[in-house]
N, C-alpha and C positions, 0 to 999 in steps of 0.2 A: 350585304349583310353576311354569309354566310363564310367569309372572309374575314370580318370581325369575329364575330364568333374563334373563328378557328386561332384567331391571335389570341383570344382571352382562353380560350381553353390551354393553346401552350405557355402563359403568365404563368398562369394561374398551375400548373404540374410544377413550371420551374418555382414557383415561389414553395410549393409545398414541398419541394424536394432539395429546395437550397439546406446546404450546413449548417449546423450548429454555431452560434455565435461563441465568443469567450462568455459570456453574460450567463451563459446554458452551461458553463461546467462546474462540479461538483468541486467547494474545498476541499482541500484533501484529509481533512478530517473525517469528512463524509466518502469519502471515495476509496480510502483504506482504512478500515476500521479494523481493531485488534483485539481479540482477547486473550487473558493469561488466564492459565487454571497451574496451580502447583501440581504436577504431577506425583511428585515424592520427594523428601527432601532433600534439596538440592539440586532440583529438577523442574522448571519453569516450562511447559507449556504454549506459545504464542502464534493463536489461530488468527491469520488475516482474512474477511471477508474484504471483495476487493471487488469496487460499484463494475458494471456491464460496462466495456467501453474504454476502461481503465488495464493498467497492466505497473506491478512494480520491479524491477532491476534487481535480477538477483545479485549482478556483484555489489548493489546498492542498497545491501542489506547490513545493517549494522548495529549491535549491541552490544554498551561498554556498562559501565559498575556508573552509579550514581553518585556513590562518592567512597570511601575507603574502607565502607564496613564490607562493601560485597568483592568480590575476585571471579570473575566471567570465565569459563573454559571452552574449550572448542565446538563451536554451534553446530547441528545436524542441521544442514537445508536440504529438501527437495531438490530436483533436479533443473527443473522448469521445464519450458521449450524452448528452442532457440528461434530467432528469429532476427531480422538482416533492417535496422532501425535506420531512416535516411539520415539521423543527426546524431546517434550514439555508435551507429557499427552492429557489427555482431553482437549479439549476448543472448544468454536465459534470463526470460521472464515469468511470472507467474500473472494471471488472470483468475479471477473465481474466487475460488478459496486456495491456502497455503498452509504448512502446519510446520513451525519452526521449535526444535527445543532447546534450551539454553542451561548449560548446568553451570550452577554458579556454587562458592562457598558463601559463611557470613562469618566476618570477624568476631570472636567474643564479646557478650551485651552489647550486640548492635541491634539498637532501638529503631531506626527507621529506612532499612537500606531500601534499593531500589535499583530500578533497570532504567537505562537508557537508551531508547530504541530507535533506532532513525530508518527509514526507506525513500531510495528514490523512485518517482514515477512518472507515468505518462497518459494521458487521452491518447489514445490509439486511433478513434477518428476522428473526421474532422471534427471540428480543427485539431492537428496536431499539435499537442501540448504536454512538456514537460514540464514538471513544478520541480523548484527549488527541496533539496532534503527536511521531512518532514519527519518532525523528532514527537515521541512520545515517552513521559516518563510512567513506568510502573513499578509502583509500591508493593515489595515484596510480602512486606509484615497484611497484605488482602488478598493475596492469592485462593486464597475459595473460590475466587471467580471476581476474574475486572472486566471492563469493557472500556475501552477510548474507542 
């Protein structure tokens, strides 16, 4: 009887300690949330909130003009910290929160300018899963405060 109870206890521990399944993963829109605020004319600050267990890769952060009404300047990204990912190799990542600055200029008469933001991220705990690029369109006219 004691042996059966011991086996049951080990089984319960194994089930409780089993890794999350792919079904438990967040959608990228939940794992990588963005808030945009116009810091000043011609500069937008994008703040990323990254869910626990997830990370965004620094070299996979891209911002482009949503259309011909916008020109993007050089991005200002924090350094992040280095990780040696088994599938992606050595690279800088962000976890938790990070803030980036995006300089831009608008064409005369711009009516609905927007930024196209793309990030690549992964779930860093079991199961180890990297997502296809996650894209967000952020309209500039609404930069009083926009959350996506």
